[in-house]
BALOBA-1460 file (C-alpha; in Angstrom, 3 decimals):
// residues 59
<rec num="1" residu="m" x="-11.909" y="-3.732" z="-2.681"/>
<rec num="2" residu="k" x="-10.988" y="-6.057" z="-5.001"/>
<rec num="3" residu="p" x="-8.790" y="-9.174" z="-4.050"/>
<rec num="4" residu="v" x="-5.235" y="-9.606" z="-5.832"/>
<rec num="5" residu="s" x="-2.880" y="-12.209" z="-5.475"/>
<rec num="6" residu="v" x="0.595" y="-11.773" z="-5.952"/>
<rec num="7" residu="k" x="4.009" y="-13.339" z="-5.359"/>
<rec num="8" residu="l" x="6.822" y="-11.307" z="-3.398"/>
<rec num="9" residu="p" x="10.561" y="-12.089" z="-2.879"/>
<rec num="10" residu="k" x="11.058" y="-13.196" z="0.558"/>
<rec num="11" residu="e" x="13.114" y="-9.912" z="1.555"/>
<rec num="12" residu="y" x="10.282" y="-7.848" z="0.582"/>
<rec num="13" residu="v" x="7.831" y="-9.580" z="2.759"/>
<rec num="14" residu="e" x="10.509" y="-9.237" z="5.915"/>
<rec num="15" residu="g" x="10.995" y="-5.763" z="5.139"/>
<rec num="16" residu="l" x="7.297" y="-5.059" z="4.947"/>
<rec num="17" residu="n" x="6.742" y="-6.939" z="8.168"/>
<rec num="18" residu="s" x="9.714" y="-4.970" z="9.851"/>
<rec num="19" residu="l" x="7.573" y="-1.876" z="9.051"/>
<rec num="20" residu="v" x="4.185" y="-3.499" z="10.644"/>
<rec num="21" residu="e" x="6.098" y="-4.378" z="13.568"/>
<rec num="22" residu="k" x="7.642" y="-0.977" z="14.204"/>
<rec num="23" residu="g" x="4.219" y="0.333" z="14.033"/>
<rec num="24" residu="f" x="4.463" y="2.183" z="10.794"/>
<rec num="25" residu="y" x="1.441" y="0.157" z="9.227"/>
<rec num="26" residu="a" x="-1.413" y="-1.666" z="11.048"/>
<rec num="27" residu="n" x="-0.810" y="-4.778" z="9.013"/>
<rec num="28" residu="l" x="0.978" y="-6.546" z="5.911"/>
<rec num="29" residu="r" x="-1.785" y="-5.670" z="3.817"/>
<rec num="30" residu="e" x="-2.129" y="-1.964" z="4.845"/>
<rec num="31" residu="a" x="1.564" y="-1.720" z="3.806"/>
<rec num="32" residu="i" x="1.056" y="-2.991" z="0.313"/>
<rec num="33" residu="r" x="-1.948" y="-0.571" z="-0.335"/>
<rec num="34" residu="f" x="0.289" y="2.435" z="0.808"/>
<rec num="35" residu="a" x="3.041" y="1.393" z="-1.370"/>
<rec num="36" residu="i" x="0.856" y="0.738" z="-4.248"/>
<rec num="37" residu="r" x="-0.767" y="4.075" z="-3.676"/>
<rec num="38" residu="d" x="2.314" y="5.804" z="-3.067"/>
<rec num="39" residu="l" x="3.838" y="4.245" z="-6.577"/>
<rec num="40" residu="l" x="0.676" y="5.578" z="-8.455"/>
<rec num="41" residu="q" x="0.696" y="9.050" z="-7.112"/>
<rec num="42" residu="k" x="4.390" y="9.518" z="-7.720"/>
<rec num="43" residu="e" x="3.760" y="8.120" z="-11.468"/>
<rec num="44" residu="g" x="1.304" y="10.858" z="-11.812"/>
<rec num="45" residu="y" x="-1.836" y="8.486" z="-12.813"/>
<rec num="46" residu="s" x="-4.451" y="10.791" z="-12.833"/>
<rec num="47" residu="e" x="-7.331" y="8.601" z="-12.806"/>
<rec num="48" residu="f" x="-5.986" y="7.543" z="-9.102"/>
<rec num="49" residu="n" x="-5.618" y="10.884" z="-7.772"/>
<rec num="50" residu="q" x="-9.668" y="11.231" z="-7.205"/>
<rec num="51" residu="g" x="-9.167" y="7.540" z="-5.372"/>
<rec num="52" residu="v" x="-6.646" y="9.003" z="-3.197"/>
<rec num="53" residu="k" x="-9.003" y="11.512" z="-1.783"/>
<rec num="54" residu="r" x="-11.791" y="9.266" z="-1.162"/>
<rec num="55" residu="e" x="-9.283" y="6.767" z="0.434"/>
<rec num="56" residu="r" x="-8.265" y="9.376" z="3.240"/>
<rec num="57" residu="a" x="-11.905" y="9.971" z="3.859"/>
<rec num="58" residu="y" x="-11.971" y="6.672" z="5.393"/>
<rec num="59" residu="a" x="-8.336" y="6.295" z="7.030"/>
């Protein structure tokens, strides 16, 4: 994986941390990765669809 730095509004981070605390995701990084994956799938980014299959194999 390639590291990427991003600044997020405090409310976004709090919301994501809440999902982690409730057990939906293992940690903040996982929550962000899944959110980006879902956005790319929703937008139909065709090159990404093959990567989703590889990611699920490791999950």
